MMTF fields as JSON, N, C-alpha, C and O atoms, coordinates in Angstrom:
{
  "mmtfVersion": "1.0.0",
  "mmtfProducer": "UNKNOWN",
  "numBonds": 419,
  "numAtoms": 420,
  "numGroups": 105,
  "numChains": 1,
  "numModels": 1,
  "chainsPerModel": [1],
  "groupsPerChain": [105],
  "chainIdList": ["A"],
  "bondAtomList": [4, 2, 8, 6, 12, 10, 16, 14, 20, 18, 24, 22, 28, 26, 32, 30, 36, 34, 40, 38, 44, 42, 48, 46, 52, 50, 56, 54, 60, 58, 64, 62, 68, 66, 72, 70, 76, 74, 80, 78, 84, 82, 88, 86, 92, 90, 96, 94, 100, 98, 104, 102, 108, 106, 112, 110, 116, 114, 120, 118, 124, 122, 128, 126, 132, 130, 136, 134, 140, 138, 144, 142, 148, 146, 152, 150, 156, 154, 160, 158, 164, 162, 168, 166, 172, 170, 176, 174, 180, 178, 184, 182, 188, 186, 192, 190, 196, 194, 200, 198, 204, 202, 208, 206, 212, 210, 216, 214, 220, 218, 224, 222, 228, 226, 232, 230, 236, 234, 240, 238, 244, 242, 248, 246, 252, 250, 256, 254, 260, 258, 264, 262, 268, 266, 272, 270, 276, 274, 280, 278, 284, 282, 288, 286, 292, 290, 296, 294, 300, 298, 304, 302, 308, 306, 312, 310, 316, 314, 320, 318, 324, 322, 328, 326, 332, 330, 336, 334, 340, 338, 344, 342, 348, 346, 352, 350, 356, 354, 360, 358, 364, 362, 368, 366, 372, 370, 376, 374, 380, 378, 384, 382, 388, 386, 392, 390, 396, 394, 400, 398, 404, 402, 408, 406, 412, 410, 416, 414],
  "bondOrderList": [1, 1, 1, 1, 1, 1, 1, 1, 1, 1, 1, 1, 1, 1, 1, 1, 1, 1, 1, 1, 1, 1, 1, 1, 1, 1, 1, 1, 1, 1, 1, 1, 1, 1, 1, 1, 1, 1, 1, 1, 1, 1, 1, 1, 1, 1, 1, 1, 1, 1, 1, 1, 1, 1, 1, 1, 1, 1, 1, 1, 1, 1, 1, 1, 1, 1, 1, 1, 1, 1, 1, 1, 1, 1, 1, 1, 1, 1, 1, 1, 1, 1, 1, 1, 1, 1, 1, 1, 1, 1, 1, 1, 1, 1, 1, 1, 1, 1, 1, 1, 1, 1, 1, 1],
  "groupList": [{"groupName": "MET", "atomNameList": ["N", "CA", "C", "O"], "elementList": ["N", "C", "C", "O"], "formalChargeList": [0, 0, 0, 0], "bondAtomList": [1, 0, 2, 1, 3, 2], "bondOrderList": [1, 1, 2], "singleLetterCode": "M", "chemCompType": "L-PEPTIDE LINKING"}, {"groupName": "VAL", "atomNameList": ["N", "CA", "C", "O"], "elementList": ["N", "C", "C", "O"], "formalChargeList": [0, 0, 0, 0], "bondAtomList": [1, 0, 2, 1, 3, 2], "bondOrderList": [1, 1, 2], "singleLetterCode": "V", "chemCompType": "L-PEPTIDE LINKING"}, {"groupName": "ARG", "atomNameList": ["N", "CA", "C", "O"], "elementList": ["N", "C", "C", "O"], "formalChargeList": [0, 0, 0, 0], "bondAtomList": [1, 0, 2, 1, 3, 2], "bondOrderList": [1, 1, 2], "singleLetterCode": "R", "chemCompType": "L-PEPTIDE LINKING"}, {"groupName": "TYR", "atomNameList": ["N", "CA", "C", "O"], "elementList": ["N", "C", "C", "O"], "formalChargeList": [0, 0, 0, 0], "bondAtomList": [1, 0, 2, 1, 3, 2], "bondOrderList": [1, 1, 2], "singleLetterCode": "Y", "chemCompType": "L-PEPTIDE LINKING"}, {"groupName": "GLY", "atomNameList": ["N", "CA", "C", "O"], "elementList": ["N", "C", "C", "O"], "formalChargeList": [0, 0, 0, 0], "bondAtomList": [1, 0, 2, 1, 3, 2], "bondOrderList": [1, 1, 2], "singleLetterCode": "G", "chemCompType": "PEPTIDE LINKING"}, {"groupName": "LEU", "atomNameList": ["N", "CA", "C", "O"], "elementList": ["N", "C", "C", "O"], "formalChargeList": [0, 0, 0, 0], "bondAtomList": [1, 0, 2, 1, 3, 2], "bondOrderList": [1, 1, 2], "singleLetterCode": "L", "chemCompType": "L-PEPTIDE LINKING"}, {"groupName": "ALA", "atomNameList": ["N", "CA", "C", "O"], "elementList": ["N", "C", "C", "O"], "formalChargeList": [0, 0, 0, 0], "bondAtomList": [1, 0, 2, 1, 3, 2], "bondOrderList": [1, 1, 2], "singleLetterCode": "A", "chemCompType": "L-PEPTIDE LINKING"}, {"groupName": "ILE", "atomNameList": ["N", "CA", "C", "O"], "elementList": ["N", "C", "C", "O"], "formalChargeList": [0, 0, 0, 0], "bondAtomList": [1, 0, 2, 1, 3, 2], "bondOrderList": [1, 1, 2], "singleLetterCode": "I", "chemCompType": "L-PEPTIDE LINKING"}, {"groupName": "THR", "atomNameList": ["N", "CA", "C", "O"], "elementList": ["N", "C", "C", "O"], "formalChargeList": [0, 0, 0, 0], "bondAtomList": [1, 0, 2, 1, 3, 2], "bondOrderList": [1, 1, 2], "singleLetterCode": "T", "chemCompType": "L-PEPTIDE LINKING"}, {"groupName": "SER", "atomNameList": ["N", "CA", "C", "O"], "elementList": ["N", "C", "C", "O"], "formalChargeList": [0, 0, 0, 0], "bondAtomList": [1, 0, 2, 1, 3, 2], "bondOrderList": [1, 1, 2], "singleLetterCode": "S", "chemCompType": "L-PEPTIDE LINKING"}, {"groupName": "GLU", "atomNameList": ["N", "CA", "C", "O"], "elementList": ["N", "C", "C", "O"], "formalChargeList": [0, 0, 0, 0], "bondAtomList": [1, 0, 2, 1, 3, 2], "bondOrderList": [1, 1, 2], "singleLetterCode": "E", "chemCompType": "L-PEPTIDE LINKING"}, {"groupName": "ASP", "atomNameList": ["N", "CA", "C", "O"], "elementList": ["N", "C", "C", "O"], "formalChargeList": [0, 0, 0, 0], "bondAtomList": [1, 0, 2, 1, 3, 2], "bondOrderList": [1, 1, 2], "singleLetterCode": "D", "chemCompType": "L-PEPTIDE LINKING"}, {"groupName": "PRO", "atomNameList": ["N", "CA", "C", "O"], "elementList": ["N", "C", "C", "O"], "formalChargeList": [0, 0, 0, 0], "bondAtomList": [1, 0, 2, 1, 3, 2], "bondOrderList": [1, 1, 2], "singleLetterCode": "P", "chemCompType": "L-PEPTIDE LINKING"}, {"groupName": "TRP", "atomNameList": ["N", "CA", "C", "O"], "elementList": ["N", "C", "C", "O"], "formalChargeList": [0, 0, 0, 0], "bondAtomList": [1, 0, 2, 1, 3, 2], "bondOrderList": [1, 1, 2], "singleLetterCode": "W", "chemCompType": "L-PEPTIDE LINKING"}, {"groupName": "LYS", "atomNameList": ["N", "CA", "C", "O"], "elementList": ["N", "C", "C", "O"], "formalChargeList": [0, 0, 0, 0], "bondAtomList": [1, 0, 2, 1, 3, 2], "bondOrderList": [1, 1, 2], "singleLetterCode": "K", "chemCompType": "L-PEPTIDE LINKING"}, {"groupName": "GLN", "atomNameList": ["N", "CA", "C", "O"], "elementList": ["N", "C", "C", "O"], "formalChargeList": [0, 0, 0, 0], "bondAtomList": [1, 0, 2, 1, 3, 2], "bondOrderList": [1, 1, 2], "singleLetterCode": "Q", "chemCompType": "L-PEPTIDE LINKING"}, {"groupName": "CYS", "atomNameList": ["N", "CA", "C", "O"], "elementList": ["N", "C", "C", "O"], "formalChargeList": [0, 0, 0, 0], "bondAtomList": [1, 0, 2, 1, 3, 2], "bondOrderList": [1, 1, 2], "singleLetterCode": "C", "chemCompType": "L-PEPTIDE LINKING"}, {"groupName": "ASN", "atomNameList": ["N", "CA", "C", "O"], "elementList": ["N", "C", "C", "O"], "formalChargeList": [0, 0, 0, 0], "bondAtomList": [1, 0, 2, 1, 3, 2], "bondOrderList": [1, 1, 2], "singleLetterCode": "N", "chemCompType": "L-PEPTIDE LINKING"}, {"groupName": "HIS", "atomNameList": ["N", "CA", "C", "O"], "elementList": ["N", "C", "C", "O"], "formalChargeList": [0, 0, 0, 0], "bondAtomList": [1, 0, 2, 1, 3, 2], "bondOrderList": [1, 1, 2], "singleLetterCode": "H", "chemCompType": "L-PEPTIDE LINKING"}, {"groupName": "PHE", "atomNameList": ["N", "CA", "C", "O"], "elementList": ["N", "C", "C", "O"], "formalChargeList": [0, 0, 0, 0], "bondAtomList": [1, 0, 2, 1, 3, 2], "bondOrderList": [1, 1, 2], "singleLetterCode": "F", "chemCompType": "L-PEPTIDE LINKING"}],
  "groupTypeList": [0, 1, 2, 3, 4, 1, 5, 5, 6, 5, 7, 6, 1, 8, 3, 9, 3, 6, 4, 10, 11, 12, 8, 6, 12, 5, 4, 13, 1, 9, 9, 6, 14, 12, 10, 5, 15, 14, 12, 9, 3, 12, 1, 12, 8, 5, 15, 9, 7, 1, 16, 6, 10, 4, 2, 9, 16, 3, 6, 7, 7, 10, 15, 2, 1, 1, 6, 15, 4, 11, 1, 1, 17, 4, 3, 2, 1, 6, 8, 7, 18, 12, 11, 15, 1, 14, 5, 8, 2, 6, 4, 14, 10, 13, 2, 5, 6, 5, 19, 8, 5, 11, 7, 14, 15],
  "groupIdList": [1, 2, 3, 4, 5, 6, 7, 8, 9, 10, 11, 12, 13, 14, 15, 16, 17, 18, 19, 20, 21, 22, 23, 24, 25, 26, 27, 28, 29, 30, 31, 32, 33, 34, 35, 36, 37, 38, 39, 40, 41, 42, 43, 44, 45, 46, 47, 48, 49, 50, 51, 52, 53, 54, 55, 56, 57, 58, 59, 60, 61, 62, 63, 64, 65, 66, 67, 68, 69, 70, 71, 72, 73, 74, 75, 76, 77, 78, 79, 80, 81, 82, 83, 84, 85, 86, 87, 88, 89, 90, 91, 92, 93, 94, 95, 96, 97, 98, 99, 100, 101, 102, 103, 104, 105],
  "secStructList": [7, 2, 2, 2, 2, 2, 2, 2, 2, 2, 2, 2, 2, 2, 2, 2, 2, 2, 6, 1, 7, 6, 6, 1, 7, 6, 6, 7, 7, 7, 7, 1, 1, 7, 7, 7, 7, 7, 7, 7, 7, 7, 7, 7, 7, 3, 3, 3, 3, 3, 7, 7, 6, 6, 1, 7, 7, 3, 3, 3, 3, 6, 6, 3, 3, 3, 7, 6, 6, 7, 3, 3, 6, 6, 3, 3, 3, 3, 3, 3, 7, 1, 1, 3, 3, 3, 3, 3, 3, 6, 6, 3, 3, 3, 3, 3, 3, 7, 7, 7, 7, 7, 7, 7, 7],
  "xCoordList": [-23.739, -23.734, -24.395, -23.969, -25.437, -26.13, -25.205, -25.238, -24.381, -23.445, -22.471, -22.179, -21.977, -21.048, -21.732, -21.121, -22.978, -23.739, -23.947, -23.79, -24.304, -24.503, -23.175, -23.132, -22.111, -20.791, -20.35, -19.811, -20.576, -20.231, -21.059, -20.532, -22.331, -23.193, -22.725, -22.719, -22.333, -21.839, -20.542, -20.35, -19.671, -18.413, -18.697, -18.092, -19.611, -19.947, -20.578, -20.302, -21.422, -22.069, -21.036, -21.122, -20.074, -19.072, -18.199, -17.828, -17.863, -17.071, -17.861, -17.31, -19.123, -19.92, -20.166, -20.221, -20.314, -20.515, -19.222, -19.274, -18.071, -16.793, -16.481, -15.638, -17.127, -16.908, -17.541, -17.262, -18.373, -19.029, -18.451, -17.935, -18.543, -18.085, -19.243, -20.221, -19.169, -20.291, -20.477, -21.529, -19.475, -19.605, -20.097, -20.294, -20.297, -20.753, -22.226, -22.974, -22.664, -24.081, -24.942, -24.469, -26.211, -27.107, -27.294, -27.486, -27.237, -27.44, -26.232, -26.312, -25.129, -23.933, -23.184, -22.975, -22.781, -22.015, -20.717, -20.733, -19.606, -18.325, -18.1, -18.526, -17.42, -17.135, -15.978, -15.097, -15.999, -14.982, -13.617, -12.626, -13.56, -12.298, -12.504, -13.516, -11.563, -11.675, -11.372, -10.554, -12.04, -11.83, -10.462, -10.021, -9.807, -8.514, -8.715, -9.547, -7.95, -8.056, -7.141, -6.008, -7.642, -6.829, -5.825, -6.159, -4.604, -3.641, -4.061, -4.536, -3.878, -4.259, -3.04, -1.918, -3.281, -2.239, -2.635, -3.271, -2.269, -2.618, -1.858, -0.704, -2.516, -1.888, -0.724, -0.906, 0.462, 1.628, 1.46, 0.648, 2.239, 2.201, 3.365, 4.516, 3.048, 4.068, 4.598, 3.827, 5.931, 6.525, 7.174, 7.103, 7.805, 8.495, 8.744, 8.736, 8.968, 9.368, 10.586, 10.579, 11.634, 12.862, 13.109, 13.245, 13.168, 13.437, 14.624, 14.603, 15.648, 16.798, 16.714, 16.169, 17.25, 17.193, 17.979, 19.126, 17.345, 18.017, 18.078, 18.643, 17.523, 17.538, 16.111, 15.187, 15.95, 14.618, 14.277, 15.159, 12.998, 12.526, 12.562, 12.438, 12.734, 12.684, 11.643, 11.385, 11.051, 10.051, 10.45, 11.122, 10.031, 10.218, 8.841, 7.963, 8.679, 7.409, 7.682, 8.569, 6.917, 7.091, 8.551, 9.099, 9.168, 10.531, 11.573, 12.634, 11.256, 12.203, 12.299, 11.291, 13.501, 13.687, 13.384, 13.994, 12.429, 12.017, 12.09, 11.962, 12.298, 12.313, 11.186, 10.505, 11.002, 9.961, 10.262, 11.385, 9.237, 9.39, 9.615, 9.48, 9.956, 10.158, 8.817, 7.76, 8.88, 7.678, 7.727, 8.731, 6.617, 6.5, 5.201, 4.126, 5.282, 4.107, 3.152, 1.936, 3.668, 2.828, 2.35, 1.652, 2.695, 2.311, 3.535, 4.624, 3.358, 4.44, 4.367, 3.295, 5.525, 5.602, 5.587, 6.568, 4.476, 4.329, 5.038, 5.874, 4.712, 5.352, 5.563, 4.834, 6.593, 6.864, 6.952, 7.803, 6.08, 6.072, 6.422, 6.357, 6.789, 7.139, 6.015, 6.277, 4.76, 3.648, 2.884, 2.069, 3.128, 2.39, 3.135, 4.04, 2.718, 3.266, 2.092, 1.087, 2.218, 1.153, 1.609, 2.662, 0.796, 1.058, 0.044, -1.095, 0.448, -0.475, -0.365, 0.688, -1.496, -1.535, -2.79, -3.89, -2.638, -3.753, -4.644, -5.869, -4.038, -4.804, -5.463, -6.118, -5.303, -5.878, -4.75, -3.591, -5.085, -4.052, -4.467, -5.645, -3.465, -3.641, -2.698, -1.565, -3.168, -2.333, -2.098, -3.039, -0.827, -0.446, 0.094, 0.966, -0.409, 0.041, 0.543, 0.132, 1.439, 1.956, 0.953, 0.098, 1.065, 0.218, 0.547, 1.715, -0.471, -0.234, 0.083, -0.34, 0.819, 1.23, 0.275, 0.615, -0.887, -1.872, -2.577, -3.594, -2.034, -2.586, -3.326, -2.75, -4.584, -5.385, -5.238, -5.246, -5.104, -4.963, -6.138, -6.191],
  "yCoordList": [-71.793, -72.036, -70.873, -70.499, -70.313, -69.184, -67.976, -67.2, -67.808, -66.687, -66.745, -65.724, -67.934, -68.08, -67.763, -67.181, -68.144, -67.86, -66.364, -65.842, -65.661, -64.213, -63.516, -62.582, -63.951, -63.37, -63.569, -62.65, -64.743, -65.028, -64.168, -63.693, -63.962, -63.124, -61.67, -61.006, -61.162, -59.787, -59.595, -58.561, -60.572, -60.475, -60.459, -59.682, -61.311, -61.37, -60.059, -59.598, -59.454, -58.193, -57.075, -56.256, -57.016, -55.946, -56.07, -55.054, -57.286, -57.456, -57.044, -56.421, -57.383, -57.009, -55.5, -54.912, -54.868, -53.426, -52.693, -51.632, -53.24, -52.597, -52.649, -51.883, -53.521, -53.61, -52.47, -52.317, -51.667, -50.536, -49.236, -49.185, -48.197, -46.878, -46.15, -45.823, -45.886, -45.237, -43.773, -43.192, -43.171, -41.771, -41.615, -40.492, -42.721, -42.654, -42.263, -42.597, -41.559, -41.21, -42.467, -43.515, -42.343, -43.489, -43.927, -43.097, -45.211, -45.761, -45.651, -46.035, -45.144, -44.984, -46.3, -46.97, -46.666, -47.889, -47.502, -46.817, -47.937, -47.595, -48.437, -49.589, -47.842, -48.569, -49.531, -49.281, -50.621, -51.65, -51.167, -51.289, -50.613, -50.147, -48.783, -48.554, -47.894, -46.635, -46.894, -47.751, -46.144, -46.318, -45.779, -44.737, -46.502, -46.059, -44.973, -45.102, -43.917, -42.823, -43.1, -43.553, -42.823, -42.987, -41.839, -40.702, -42.132, -41.033, -40.091, -40.52, -38.818, -37.841, -37.515, -37.421, -37.348, -37.008, -35.705, -35.745, -34.554, -33.309, -33.196, -33.611, -32.632, -32.485, -31.504, -30.399, -31.889, -31.008, -29.724, -29.651, -28.73, -27.431, -27.323, -27.581, -26.942, -26.752, -25.331, -24.372, -25.192, -23.865, -23.424, -22.249, -24.357, -23.964, -25.181, -26.32, -24.916, -25.946, -25.417, -24.286, -26.237, -25.848, -26.838, -28.039, -26.33, -27.17, -26.577, -25.402, -27.381, -26.955, -27.631, -28.728, -26.979, -27.534, -28.839, -28.913, -29.859, -31.141, -31.981, -33.074, -31.514, -32.26, -32.428, -31.771, -33.307, -33.501, -32.343, -31.633, -32.172, -31.091, -31.526, -32.71, -30.555, -30.772, -29.83, -28.76, -30.233, -29.389, -29.18, -30.017, -28.064, -27.804, -27.921, -27.084, -28.989, -29.287, -29.414, -30.16, -28.682, -28.699, -28.414, -29.049, -27.459, -26.997, -28.097, -28.083, -29.063, -30.126, -30.2, -30.074, -30.402, -30.589, -32.048, -32.953, -32.271, -33.632, -33.831, -32.887, -35.083, -35.466, -36.457, -36.876, -36.822, -37.789, -39.116, -39.618, -39.683, -40.942, -40.786, -41.759, -39.583, -39.353, -39.361, -39.219, -39.531, -39.556, -38.378, -38.153, -37.624, -36.477, -36.622, -36.645, -36.719, -36.827, -37.94, -37.775, -39.047, -40.166, -40.093, -41.002, -39.052, -38.877, -39.132, -38.633, -39.904, -40.164, -39.143, -38.876, -38.575, -37.617, -38.417, -39.082, -38.354, -39.136, -38.453, -39.064, -37.207, -36.456, -35.013, -34.469, -34.407, -32.985, -32.329, -32.69, -31.376, -30.592, -29.151, -28.785, -28.325, -26.932, -26.133, -25.13, -26.568, -25.797, -26.509, -25.882, -27.808, -28.532, -29.787, -30.272, -30.299, -31.538, -32.456, -32.028, -33.72, -34.688, -35.621, -36.252, -35.703, -36.585, -37.716, -37.528, -38.893, -40.024, -40.62, -40.585, -41.172, -41.867, -42.725, -42.22, -44.006, -44.949, -44.944, -44.992, -44.886, -44.948, -43.643, -43.596, -42.589, -41.285, -40.352, -40.582, -39.307, -38.364, -36.922, -36.569, -36.11, -34.686, -33.935, -34.36, -32.827, -31.972, -30.66, -29.95, -30.357, -29.114, -28.166, -28.54, -26.958, -25.953, -24.73, -24.453, -24.009, -22.777, -21.648, -21.695, -20.654, -19.467, -18.712, -18.462, -18.356, -17.609, -16.157, -15.623, -15.537, -14.152, -13.134, -11.953, -13.548, -12.622, -11.9, -12.37, -10.771, -10.003, -8.802, -8.003, -8.673, -7.54, -6.386, -6.574, -5.189, -4.026, -3.107, -2.071],
  "zCoordList": [78.55, 77.136, 76.386, 75.293, 76.991, 76.381, 76.347, 75.392, 77.374, 77.416, 76.236, 75.614, 75.937, 74.814, 73.483, 72.587, 73.363, 72.138, 71.96, 70.857, 73.053, 72.997, 72.706, 71.906, 73.336, 73.113, 71.658, 71.041, 71.123, 69.735, 68.777, 67.771, 69.069, 68.233, 68.271, 67.235, 69.437, 69.547, 68.758, 68.117, 68.806, 68.054, 66.551, 65.812, 66.102, 64.677, 64.216, 63.108, 65.053, 64.692, 64.59, 63.675, 65.487, 65.441, 64.197, 63.609, 63.783, 62.562, 61.322, 60.415, 61.281, 60.11, 60.087, 59.007, 61.232, 61.291, 60.924, 60.303, 61.296, 60.997, 59.506, 59.039, 58.746, 57.31, 56.548, 55.359, 57.166, 56.523, 57.061, 58.177, 56.26, 56.674, 57.347, 56.675, 58.639, 59.322, 58.911, 59.176, 58.27, 57.862, 56.426, 55.963, 55.718, 54.323, 54.276, 55.195, 53.223, 53.08, 52.948, 52.509, 53.334, 53.259, 51.812, 50.923, 51.587, 50.255, 49.344, 48.178, 49.835, 49.013, 48.935, 49.946, 47.721, 47.517, 46.826, 45.803, 47.378, 46.773, 45.529, 45.455, 44.546, 43.309, 43.544, 44.367, 42.816, 42.994, 42.51, 43.229, 41.282, 40.729, 40.081, 39.419, 40.267, 39.525, 38.053, 37.72, 37.174, 35.745, 35.347, 35.833, 34.461, 33.972, 32.926, 32.028, 33.054, 32.101, 30.915, 31.08, 29.731, 28.54, 28.483, 28.816, 28.064, 27.942, 26.823, 25.771, 27.068, 26.048, 25.189, 25.687, 23.909, 22.962, 22.263, 21.21, 22.828, 22.153, 20.83, 20.729, 19.823, 18.509, 18.637, 19.147, 18.182, 18.3, 17.491, 16.569, 17.857, 17.195, 16.215, 16.567, 14.99, 13.953, 14.05, 14.007, 14.181, 14.269, 12.957, 12.597, 12.239, 11.02, 10.138, 10.607, 8.842, 7.884, 7.14, 6.652, 7.054, 6.373, 5.244, 5.48, 4.014, 2.841, 2.085, 1.716, 1.857, 1.067, -0.299, -0.423, -1.31, -2.665, -2.729, -2.288, -3.282, -3.444, -2.179, -2.203, -1.094, 0.171, 0.67, 0.19, 1.63, 2.203, 3.139, 3.623, 3.378, 4.247, 5.705, 6.018, 6.584, 8.024, 8.603, 8.053, 9.711, 10.365, 11.818, 12.42, 12.361, 13.787, 14.423, 14.215, 15.208, 15.868, 17.357, 17.773, 18.157, 19.617, 19.997, 20.897, 19.304, 19.557, 19.349, 19.973, 18.454, 18.092, 16.581, 15.885, 16.069, 14.635, 14.322, 14.891, 13.408, 13.073, 11.567, 10.787, 11.179, 9.771, 9.537, 10.472, 8.287, 7.945, 8.645, 8.586, 9.313, 10.032, 11.526, 12.268, 11.989, 13.422, 14.152, 13.537, 15.485, 16.316, 17.284, 17.959, 17.342, 18.248, 19.024, 18.425, 20.346, 21.229, 20.794, 20.895, 20.323, 19.909, 18.475, 18.026, 17.737, 16.337, 15.451, 15.737, 14.385, 13.438, 12.306, 11.763, 11.956, 10.858, 9.558, 9.223, 8.826, 7.593, 6.43, 5.765, 6.187, 5.095, 5.518, 6.347, 4.918, 5.134, 3.761, 2.949, 3.507, 2.273, 2.633, 3.806, 1.656, 1.968, 2.619, 3.282, 2.438, 2.996, 4.108, 4.785, 4.312, 5.355, 5.792, 5.112, 6.963, 7.515, 7.807, 8.374, 7.419, 7.679, 8.798, 8.704, 9.869, 11.0, 10.996, 10.567, 11.47, 11.58, 12.973, 13.611, 13.427, 14.711, 14.735, 14.509, 15.004, 15.13, 13.886, 13.999, 12.715, 11.482, 11.06, 10.019, 11.843, 11.5, 11.087, 11.432, 10.355, 9.938, 10.207, 10.162, 10.485, 10.74, 9.821, 9.595, 9.296, 8.448, 9.189, 9.544, 9.413, 10.076, 9.023, 8.238, 8.999, 8.039, 8.788, 9.915, 8.136, 8.727, 8.549, 7.666, 9.381, 9.306, 8.024, 7.729, 7.275, 6.035, 6.35, 7.375, 5.472, 5.706, 5.099, 5.025, 4.67, 4.118, 5.264, 5.776, 5.654, 6.769, 6.205, 5.466, 6.547, 6.074, 7.054, 8.27, 6.495, 7.367, 7.23, 7.892]
}
């Protein structure tokens, strides 16, 4: 009867020892779940604005022609003016402007 008790104790010890990583550093505890990373939304790059007389303006953003109301990289095009484009996302707004041609020599 004692043999069965010792055998049962040895089996229980091996299962509990196998539940740990013997190569882990002392005192190290593994995390339960890795943290989820939020998706990143880089602000798009404005390349050009095209406005024709009597028509609405169009913008070239991230090498795509977009109009007011379109979505680019998670940003909605709110307004397009001849000198700037206003983007919105999650209640915030960004204004993209073209590079000015005032070059000092």
